[in-house]
N, C-alpha and C positions, 0 to 999 in steps of 0.2 A: 504494500500500500504506500502511496506517495503522500507523506505527511505534509509536504509543502502545499498541497491543495486541500487541506482540511477546511471545512466550512467554519465560519465564525461560530463561537459557542462551544467548540470542542476543546477541552483542556487535556493534553496528553499526559501520560504517566511521567515522562521525562520532565515536564514543566512543573510537576508537583513534588518531585523527589527532593529530599533533604540531603544535600551533600552527596556523598558516595554511598550512603546507607540504603537500607531497604524501605525505610519509612517514607511515606508521602504525605504532604500537607496541602490541603486545599482551603484557601481563605476566601470565603464567599464574596466579601466586599470587592475583591479584585476582579470578580467575574459577574457582578450583578446578581448574586445569589444571597438569600437571607440565612443560609446555613453554611457551616464550615465542617471540615472533617480531617482526621488523620486516618490513613490506611496503614496499619502496622503489621509487620512481619517480624515476630520475635522468636528467638531460639529458647529452648528450655532454660528457665531461671531468669529470663529477661523480662523487663517491664518498667514503666515509669515510676518515679518516686511519688510519695503522697502529695496531693495538690487539690485545689478546688477552683471552681469557676463561678461567676455571678449569674450563670444560666444553667439549665439542665444539660446533661450529656447522656447520650444513648449509645450503647455498644451493641454491635451485631457480630456475633462470633461466626466467622466464615469457615474456619478450620482449626482444630485443636481443642485444648482444654485450658481454661483460664481460672485463676483464683482472683476474685475481685474483692477488694476491701471497699465497702460503702458505709462510711461513718463507722459505727461499731459492729456492723454486720460483715461476715465473711461469706461470700457466695461462690459456688463452683458452677461455671457455665461451659457448655460444649457447643460444637458446631450446630448452627441452627437456632441457638438461644439468643434472646435479646434482653438486655438489662439497662435500666435507666437510673441515674443518680440525680436527685433534685439539686437546684442551685445551692451554692455555698456549703455543700456537704463534702468533707474530705474523702478522697478516694484514690485508688491506684489499682494496678493489676499486675499479675505475674503469670507467665506461661508455666503451667505445672504439668504439661503433657510431655511426651517423649519426642515429638516432632515440632515442626514450625507452627506457631500460632499466627493465624491471619485474622485480624479483627478490624472492623470499621468503627471508628470512634466519632460519632456525629455530635457536633456542637451546635446548640440552638442559638446561634449568633453568626452574624456576618463577619465578625472578627473573632480571633482566638485569644481569649484572655485567661491566663493561668497563673495561679499563685502557688508556688511549691513551698512545702512546710518542712521538708527534710533534705 
């Protein structure tokens, strides 16, 4: 496929990739969208530190098994599961499976605003 002829409105994976890593970040405000997301591919034991947002975040587990800390709750989610955390609730997740975790982290905001606590 010739990506030089992509129609307006298509954002390629290469445009959202963070550095040379596997994670991709889409900031809605940059593309006229009201939502943002991270598409994360983590190896076993990997995941973001504890943080919170002033808006809700919803995770869709695409592949693997993840342990999610949501406030005081610990949740285990697998491929096909969806989990939401309310605004201002501390959260984070870790790949507890044996293979790659693929998870879509949807931010209910045109901007990504994160406050890390650890």
